[in-house]
C-alpha positions in Angstrom: 33.1 26.0 -58.3 35.2 23.3 -58.8 37.2 24.0 -56.8 34.8 24.4 -54.2 33.4 20.9 -54.7 36.6 19.5 -54.5 37.7 20.6 -51.3 34.7 19.6 -49.7 35.3 15.6 -51.5 38.4 16.1 -50.0 37.1 17.0 -46.0 34.6 14.6 -47.2 37.5 11.8 -47.1 39.2 12.9 -44.5 36.3 12.6 -42.6 35.2 9.9 -43.1 38.6 8.5 -42.4 38.1 9.6 -39.3 41.4 12.8 -39.3 41.1 15.6 -37.8 41.1 18.3 -39.9 43.8 19.9 -37.7 46.5 18.0 -36.6 48.5 18.1 -33.2 52.2 18.0 -33.6 53.0 19.2 -30.0 53.4 17.3 -27.6 50.3 17.7 -25.5 48.4 14.9 -25.7 51.1 12.8 -23.8 50.2 14.8 -20.9 48.4 12.1 -18.3 44.9 12.5 -18.2 43.0 12.7 -15.0 40.2 10.7 -14.1 37.0 12.9 -13.1 34.0 10.5 -12.5 33.3 6.6 -12.6 29.6 5.8 -11.8 27.0 2.8 -12.8 25.4 3.0 -15.6 23.5 -0.4 -15.5 24.3 -4.2 -13.8 28.3 -4.8 -14.2 28.8 -2.1 -16.4 30.5 1.2 -15.9 30.8 4.3 -17.4 34.6 5.9 -16.5 35.5 9.9 -17.7 38.1 11.6 -17.7 40.0 15.2 -19.0 42.8 14.8 -21.7 44.3 16.3 -24.3 44.8 13.1 -27.1 42.1 12.1 -30.0 42.8 8.4 -28.7 42.8 6.4 -25.4 43.2 2.9 -24.2 41.1 2.1 -21.3 42.7 -0.5 -18.7 41.3 -2.5 -16.1 42.5 -4.6 -13.8 45.8 -3.9 -16.0 44.0 -5.8 -19.0 42.9 -3.4 -22.1 38.9 -3.2 -22.5 38.4 -0.4 -24.6 39.8 2.2 -27.3 37.6 5.8 -27.4 38.3 8.5 -29.6 36.4 10.4 -26.3 37.1 11.0 -23.1 34.7 8.4 -22.0 34.1 4.6 -22.1 31.5 2.2 -21.1 33.4 -1.2 -19.5 31.9 -3.7 -17.8 32.8 -4.8 -14.3 32.1 -7.8 -11.7 31.1 -6.8 -8.2 34.8 -6.4 -5.7 37.5 -4.5 -5.9 39.4 -2.7 -9.5 41.6 -0.4 -10.3 41.6 1.7 -13.6 43.9 3.4 -16.1 43.5 5.8 -18.6 46.8 5.7 -21.5 46.6 8.7 -23.9 48.1 7.2 -27.7 48.9 8.7 -31.1 49.0 6.2 -34.4 52.4 7.1 -36.4 52.6 6.5 -39.9 55.0 3.0 -41.0 55.9 4.4 -43.4 54.5 2.6 -46.8 53.2 3.3 -50.1 49.7 3.9 -49.1 48.6 6.2 -51.6 45.1 5.6 -54.1 43.2 6.6 -56.6 39.6 7.4 -56.5 37.0 8.6 -59.9 34.8 10.8 -58.1 31.7 13.5 -60.2 29.1 13.1 -62.3 28.8 12.0 -66.2 28.6 14.2 -69.0 25.3 16.1 -68.5 25.0 16.6 -65.0 23.0 19.8 -63.4 27.0 20.9 -61.7 28.5 20.0 -65.4 31.1 19.1 -63.2 31.7 15.1 -65.3 34.3 12.8 -62.9 37.2 13.9 -62.2 39.9 11.5 -61.3 42.1 11.8 -57.7 45.1 10.1 -56.9 45.8 10.5 -53.4 48.5 10.2 -51.2 46.5 9.0 -47.2 50.5 9.2 -46.1 50.7 12.9 -46.9 47.4 13.7 -45.0 49.3 11.3 -41.6 46.3 8.4 -42.4 48.7 6.0 -44.0 49.0 2.1 -41.4 50.5 3.8 -37.9 52.4 2.6 -35.0 51.4 3.2 -31.7 52.7 5.6 -29.1 51.5 5.7 -25.9 51.6 9.1 -23.2 51.4 9.8 -19.4 49.7 7.1 -18.2 46.3 8.3 -15.4 46.7 7.5 -12.2 45.4 4.5 -10.9 42.0 5.1 -9.5 40.9 2.5 -7.7 37.5 1.7 -6.3 35.4 -1.2 -4.7 32.3 -1.9 -7.0 29.2 -3.4 -5.8 25.5 -3.6 -8.1 22.9 -0.9 -6.6 20.1 -3.4 -5.5 17.9 -1.1 -6.9 17.9 -3.3 -10.3 16.7 -6.2 -8.5 14.0 -4.6 -6.7 10.0 -5.0 -6.7 8.2 -2.1 -5.6 5.0 -3.1 -4.4 1.9 -0.8 -4.7 0.0 -1.1 -0.6 -3.2 1.1 -1.1 -4.7 3.1 -3.4 -7.4 4.9 -3.0 -8.8 8.3 -3.9 -9.3 12.2 -1.9 -11.6 15.1 -2.0 -9.9 16.6 -5.3 -11.0 13.2 -7.2 -7.5 13.1 -7.0 -6.1 9.0 -7.2 -3.1 8.8 -4.7 -0.8 5.4 -4.2 0.7 4.2 -1.7 3.8 1.9 -1.6 6.9 1.7 0.1 10.6 2.7 -0.9 13.2 0.9 1.0 16.2 2.5 -1.1 15.3 6.4 -0.9 14.9 6.7 -4.7 15.6 10.4 -6.2 12.8 10.0 -8.8 9.2 7.8 -9.3 8.3 6.7 -12.4 4.1 5.7 -12.4 2.1 3.4 -15.0 -1.2 4.5 -15.2 -3.5 2.2 -17.5 -7.3 1.9 -18.7 -7.4 -1.2 -21.3 -4.7 -1.0 -23.9 -4.0 2.8 -23.2 -1.3 2.7 -21.2 0.9 6.0 -19.6 4.0 6.9 -17.7 4.6 9.8 -16.1 7.4 11.2 -13.7 7.3 12.9 -10.5 10.6 14.2 -8.9 10.6 15.4 -5.7 13.0 17.9 -6.3 10.7 19.9 -8.6 9.0 22.6 -7.7 5.9 21.1 -9.4 6.0 17.7 -8.2 7.0 18.5 -4.5 3.9 18.7 -2.8 2.5 15.5 -4.9 5.0 13.6 -3.3 4.9 12.7 0.1 7.9 11.0 1.9 8.1 9.4 5.5 11.1 7.3 5.9 10.0 4.2 3.6 6.6 5.2 3.1 5.8 7.2 -0.2 2.4 9.0 -1.2 2.5 10.2 -4.5 -0.5 11.9 -5.7 -2.1 12.0 -9.4 -2.9 15.4 -9.5 -5.3 15.7 -12.5 -3.5 19.5 -13.9 -0.2 18.1 -13.5 -0.5 15.0 -15.8 -2.8 17.4 -18.0 0.7 19.4 -18.2 2.9 16.8 -18.8 0.3 14.5 -21.5 -0.3 11.5 -19.6 -4.2 10.0 -19.1 -6.4 10.8 -16.0 -7.5 8.6 -14.1 -11.7 8.6 -13.9 -14.5 8.5 -10.8 -16.1 4.7 -11.6 -13.9 3.4 -14.5 -11.1 0.6 -14.0 -7.4 1.7 -14.2 -4.0 -0.4 -13.6 -1.6 1.2 -11.9 2.3 0.3 -11.4 4.9 2.2 -9.8 8.9 2.0 -10.9 12.0 3.4 -8.6 14.0 4.9 -10.0 17.8 6.9 -8.9 20.8 8.5 -9.6 24.1 6.8 -10.3 26.6 7.7 -7.3 29.9 8.7 -8.6 32.2 6.6 -6.9 35.4 9.6 -7.6 33.3 13.0 -6.1 30.9 10.5 -3.9 28.3 12.7 -5.5 25.1 12.3 -7.4 25.4 11.1 -11.3 22.0 12.9 -12.9 23.3 11.8 -16.0 22.8 7.9 -15.3 19.0 6.8 -14.1 19.1 3.2 -11.9 16.0 1.6 -11.7 13.9 -1.2 -10.6 11.5 -3.5 -11.8 8.1 -2.4 -12.3 5.9 -3.2 -9.8 3.0 -6.3 -10.0 0.0 -4.1 -11.2 -2.9 -3.1 -9.2 -6.6 -3.1 -10.0 -8.3 -0.1 -9.0 -11.3 1.6 -9.7 -11.7 5.7 -8.2 -14.2 6.2 -6.9 -15.5 9.8 -4.6 -13.6 10.2 -1.5 -17.1 10.2 0.4 -17.4 6.7 -0.4 -14.8 5.0 0.9 -16.3 2.5 4.2 -16.7 4.0 7.2 -13.8 2.2 9.8 -15.2 0.6 13.0 -12.5 1.6 15.5 -14.7 1.2 18.9 -17.2 -2.2 19.9 -18.1 -2.9 23.3 -20.0 -3.6 25.5 -19.7 -0.9 28.1 -22.9 -1.7 30.4 -25.2 -4.9 31.0 -27.3 -5.0 27.5 -25.1 -1.9 26.0 -23.3 -1.6 23.1 -21.1 1.8 21.9 -20.0 1.8 19.0 -17.9 4.3 16.4 -16.7 5.1 13.8 -14.5 7.1 11.6 -14.8 8.7 8.1 -13.6 11.7 6.3 -15.9 12.8 4.1 -14.2 16.4 3.4 -16.4 19.2 3.5 -19.2 17.1 2.6 -21.3 16.4 5.2 -22.5 12.8 5.1 -25.3 10.3 7.0 -24.3 7.5 8.6 -27.1 4.7 8.1 -26.3 1.7 11.0 -27.7 -1.5 10.5 -28.0 -4.9 12.8 -27.2 -7.7 11.4 -29.4 -11.1 11.9 -27.8 -13.9 11.7 -28.6 -18.1 11.9 -25.8 -20.7 12.3 -23.9 -18.0 10.7 -26.0 -17.0 7.9 -27.7 -13.7 7.5 -31.3 -13.2 7.7 -32.5 -9.9 7.7 -30.6 -6.6 7.9 -32.6 -3.6 10.6 -31.5 0.2 10.2 -31.1 1.1 14.1 -30.0 5.3 13.2 -29.1 7.8 10.6 -27.5 10.1 11.6 -24.5 12.8 11.2 -22.8 11.2 14.3 -19.6 9.1 14.0 -21.2 7.3 17.2 -23.9 5.2 18.4 -25.6 3.5 22.0 -27.5 0.8 21.5 -29.3 -0.3 24.8 -31.4 -3.3 26.0 -29.7 -6.3 23.9 -30.4 -9.7 25.5 -27.6 -12.2 25.5 -26.3 -13.3 22.5 -23.5 -12.2 19.3 -24.8 -9.3 17.5 -23.4 -7.8 14.1 -23.4 -4.3 12.5 -22.1 -2.3 9.9 -22.0 1.4 9.0 -23.0 3.2 5.5 -21.8 6.8 4.6 -25.0 8.2 2.6 -24.7 11.5 1.2 -27.8 13.2 -0.8 -30.0 9.8 -0.9 -26.6 8.0 -2.5 -25.0 5.3 -0.1 -21.4 4.4 -0.4 -19.4 0.9 0.6 -20.1 -0.2 3.8 -17.8 -0.6 6.8 -16.8 -4.1 7.6 -19.0 -5.9 9.7 -17.9 -6.2 13.4 -19.6 -9.2 16.1 -19.8 -8.3 19.9 -21.2 -11.1 22.5 -23.0 -10.3 25.2 -22.8 -11.5 28.9 -25.5 -9.8 30.8 -25.6 -10.5 34.4 -28.6 -10.0 35.1 -29.8 -11.9 32.6 -28.9 -15.1 34.3 -31.3 -17.2 35.9 -31.5 -16.8 39.6 -30.2 -19.2 42.4 -33.3 -20.1 44.4 -33.2 -22.0 47.9 -36.5 -22.7 49.8 -36.2 -23.6 52.9 -39.6 -25.1 54.7 -40.8 -23.2 58.0 -43.5 -24.0 60.7 -47.0 -22.7 59.7 -47.0 -23.2 56.1 -44.1 -21.1 55.3 -41.7 -21.3 52.5 -39.0 -19.3 52.7 -37.1 -18.3 49.7 -33.9 -16.3 49.1 -31.9 -15.4 46.4 -29.0 -12.6 45.5 -30.5 -10.1 43.1 -28.7 -8.9 39.7 -28.5 -5.1 39.1 -30.6 -4.0 36.4 -33.3 -5.7 37.9 -36.3 -4.4 39.1 -38.2 -6.7 39.9 -39.1 -10.6 40.7 -42.0 -12.8 39.1 -42.7 -15.8 41.2 -44.7 -18.6 40.7 -45.9 -21.1 42.4 -47.4 -24.8 40.9 -49.0 -27.5 44.2 -48.5 -31.0 42.9 -50.4 -34.2 44.1 -48.4 -38.1 44.5 -46.3 -39.4 47.1 -43.7 -37.7 48.8 -41.1 -39.7 47.5 -42.2 -38.3 43.6 -41.0 -35.1 42.8 -40.4 -35.3 39.1 -44.1 -35.5 37.8 -47.0 -34.3 35.5 -49.4 -33.4 38.4 -48.4 -29.7 39.1 -50.9 -26.8 38.8 -50.6 -23.4 39.2 -51.3 -21.9 42.3 -50.0 -18.8 42.5 -47.7 -15.7 41.4 -46.7 -12.4 42.1 -44.2 -9.8 41.9 -41.3 -9.4 44.4 -40.0 -5.8 44.4 -35.9 -5.8 43.4 -33.5 -4.4 45.7 -29.5 -4.8 45.9 -28.2 -7.6 47.0 -29.8 -10.9 48.8 -33.8 -11.4 49.2 -35.8 -12.4 51.0 -39.7 -13.8 50.6 -42.0 -15.3 52.9 -44.7 -17.6 51.0 -47.6 -19.2 53.2 -49.6 -21.6 51.5 -53.2 -22.4 52.4 -54.3 -25.8 54.0 -56.3 -26.2 50.6 -54.0 -27.8 48.9 -52.5 -29.5 52.4 -53.6 -33.4 51.8 -52.2 -36.9 54.1 -49.4 -36.7 52.6 -48.3 -33.4 52.8 -47.8 -30.5 50.1 -45.3 -30.5 47.1 -44.3 -27.2 46.1 -42.4 -26.1 42.8 -41.5 -22.2 42.7 -40.3 -20.6 39.5 -38.6 -17.0 39.2 -37.1 -15.3 36.5 -36.3 -11.0 37.0 -38.1 -8.5 35.0 -36.8 -5.0 33.3 -37.6 -2.9 31.0 -36.4 -0.7 28.0 -36.0 2.5 27.2 -38.9 2.3 25.4 -40.9 0.1 27.5 -41.0 -3.0 26.3 -40.7 -6.1 29.3 -37.2 -8.2 29.5 -36.9 -11.1 31.1 -33.6 -12.8 32.2 -33.7 -16.7 32.6 -35.6 -18.7 35.0 -34.9 -21.3 37.5 -37.2 -23.5 39.4 -37.0 -25.3 43.0 -39.1 -28.3 44.3 -39.5 -28.4 48.1 -41.5 -31.3 49.9 -43.1 -30.5 53.5 -45.3 -33.3 55.1 
């Protein structure tokens, strides 16, 4: 039992001093190492790995020793630029000086093992661990590299959009100009923060990461999040989301991806988003235009998934840019509405999705400025004819059904063209026809005086809406004096 304990204690001493139990007595350790991998671990930090048979190595960068290791790999600091790396195997040889020492180990009397204290006189030189000289083996072939810091380390991604799909999954979109291999998503709710990684190359995540050139979309699938032990964003609860781009280091020897080292961008700024049912997202008005005199066509897009939503179109009435009221024009499952019989002016419209009586978000407001040709006042020309007749001419506008003419007779001097003495004398309607309009008006002797007669004509166009309401164009006036 004592012999077993002593053997164990001797082995512990050797291990604590870093001495291998099996010494290498031949010259195999001198064989030149072969550099197998060189890749970037972090900004201005390289990992070098090699094959060799020695217990110790010295690593040289540009002719300067930068590390001594007892492994077949080392981390070295390096600035961007062109560098040379060599690996040299070394061995420590005893200097032959006195290297013995005494060691007392064990336990006091009455210990459980009953070994008592043991005094040892150990000659480290005999064990090959006394002071040593360095012997070098064959140097590896020089590996020359041109090192540049991966720009991913300084990149700051930005989440451009957050949405909720029809499976109530949050969908994040962002830009990736670095063709990253992995994406780490941060999810925060209150003080709780979870991070989850998406690997597009894995079977589980391949359908949850959609890459289109530099545009990337990641779907936060509930089952995937649950399996990874990550929180699941709930509807109608405010969350914050972030993204970090991750990319495997590139081995500068083989030029293959080194999956043991991952480069990370900076974490994006958090985007606050409250997931909502997909059908509640606002419709997008994609077409709004005057398609005819007094007629407007609206079209919109909205993805309601399997649900059958209705769409409520409202007209917004404003005064000096301030909203005064909203009027519901239509509610239907169609995604187009034609609004007819509008007069000149500026009109404002919105569209809202409605499902089971509940309204979603409202679209952005669109405005249209209407300028109907028929609303413009007709230009009236008056020409005096013999026999108390006045010839009226004007141009008919498309869409006008008839023109209403009111005649006012005035008294006083023929030189007084502006006065308040006009009184309504006659009124009539003229059926409209395309092009030039002409009408002969005859007045009676009852309004003729010694000073002649002064007549004022007022004219405007008339049309009717689909519901029968009368609409009138602007009116024009013309005065003619006949002696």
